[in-house]
C-alpha positions, -999 to 999 in steps of 0.1 A, spaced: 86 -454 345 97 -431 373 114 -399 360 149 -394 373 169 -361 377 205 -357 371 230 -355 400 205 -373 425 214 -407 441 184 -428 440 195 -463 451 170 -490 449 156 -506 482 178 -532 498 178 -557 529 175 -539 563 207 -544 585 214 -537 621 229 -504 628 268 -504 635 286 -484 659 313 -475 634 303 -449 610 318 -451 576 327 -417 561 303 -411 534 317 -406 500 296 -387 475 297 -400 440 313 -377 417 292 -368 386 303 -382 354 316 -360 325 281 -356 310 263 -355 344 257 -320 361 268 -301 330 238 -314 310 212 -289 327 236 -262 322 240 -271 285 203 -277 283 194 -241 297 220 -226 274 204 -243 244 170 -232 255 182 -197 260 198 -196 225 166 -210 209 145 -184 228 168 -157 216 164 -168 180 127 -173 182 123 -138 200 145 -122 172 124 -139 144 91 -130 162 104 -94 166 112 -94 129 78 -109 120 60 -82 141 81 -53 131 62 -25 115 60 -29 76 73 -3 54 46 17 38 38 5 2 23 39 -8 39 71 -11 21 105 -7 32 135 -28 18 168 -24 16 187 -55 13 225 -53 11 235 -90 -4 269 -100 -34 270 -122 -34 297 -148 -56 326 -140 -69 307 -108 -59 303 -72 -39 271 -64 -57 238 -60 -49 215 -31 -34 184 -51 -21 153 -33 -8 122 -52 -10 87 -40 16 65 -57 19 27 -55 51 21 -74 50 -17 -70 16 -19 -88 23 10 -112 -8 29 -99 -11 67 -90 -42 86 -78 -43 124 -78 -66 140 -54 -78 176 -62 -97 201 -41 -106 233 -57 -97 264 -40 -128 281 -55 -156 258 -52 -142 235 -26 -152 205 -48 -131 174 -48 -124 147 -73 -98 121 -81 -80 109 -112 -66 74 -111 -38 63 -135 -40 25 -135 -10 11 -153 -20 -24 -147 -54 -23 -164 -44 4 -188 -72 29 -178 -77 65 -164 -105 68 -141 -122 101 -131 -142 101 -97 -159 135 -90 -167 131 -53 -198 152 -55 -214 130 -83 -224 94 -81 -205 83 -111 -170 72 -122 -159 77 -158 -133 54 -173 -112 57 -205 -83 38 -219 -48 52 -212 -29 71 -239 8 74 -244 7 109 -224 -11 93 -196 17 67 -192 43 94 -193 24 111 -164 22 80 -145 59 72 -150 68 108 -138 47 103 -106 63 70 -98 98 85 -105 89 114 -80 78 89 -53 112 71 -57 129 106 -49 136 114 -86 124 149 -91 102 161 -119 119 178 -150 137 211 -146 116 240 -135 95 259 -160 79 293 -158 53 286 -183 22 267 -174 3 253 -204 -35 250 -204 -55 223 -223 -91 213 -226 -105 178 -230 -140 169 -239 -152 134 -230 -184 117 -242 -199 94 -215 -219 64 -227 -244 66 -199 -267 40 -213 -246 11 -201 -226 6 -168 -193 -11 -167 -191 -45 -149 -169 -40 -120 -154 -73 -127 -140 -62 -159 -118 -34 -142 -88 -36 -121 -88 -37 -82 -77 1 -80 -107 11 -100 -131 -10 -81 -117 4 -47 -120 40 -60 -155 35 -72 -170 14 -45 -209 14 -46 -205 39 -75 -217 31 -111 -189 32 -137 -193 44 -172 -171 44 -202 -159 77 -217 -142 85 -249 -126 115 -265 -152 136 -284 -146 155 -317 -163 186 -328 -170 220 -315 -180 224 -278 -209 247 -283 -229 218 -297 -226 200 -264 -246 200 -232 -218 199 -207 -224 178 -176 -195 188 -154 -158 199 -157 -128 191 -134 -95 207 -135 -61 189 -129 -25 201 -132 4 177 -137 41 180 -126 50 185 -164 34 222 -158 3 211 -179 -31 221 -165 -61 203 -181 -98 210 -178 -117 179 -185 -154 182 -193 -180 155 -196 -213 152 -214 -237 123 -219 -247 108 -251 -285 106 -254 -299 70 -248 
């Protein structure tokens, strides 16, 4: 079927007649009420649809808001220069990672507080191992404090006293942790790195063969030296 356009007179073919000397005045047919305005209305509708589509497309491709918040923690360590500490907080997933670089040895490590899986993971970057232990109530308090700071809620009132503590964790080095049993955050931190369970050790330190120690300071003005040693196989 032949396509027809609005406002075009397209009469069908008729019988051929002899030309007449008198010329009739040509009267152009006036377009009906829905005639010539149809293209204008159509263009207007298309323009409106394009504007809406463009707005939706622009909204879709607008830069997303960052899901992670970076916090720089500059807390003094007692009797030592300040360490460079940076906290990466994912408030939506209830996860926080503190990255520490020692000012003395230039060694680095990470401590992950995973509120979803209920674990704390230590990752010394110079050692091919991750150490995992269950979260304790004070770990959840530290995680909540970091989440609050990422939301603009400051830490508790400033304190002049910085408390020091020591922790000794025994590593069960004979058996690796299956990565499928830990959360995504732990797997991401410990990619291509063996993971071992660790638990708090009891007894005097002098009877232990210490493997390594890491230091970390928290916004609650508590600095902890965490040391690890392996159980014999």
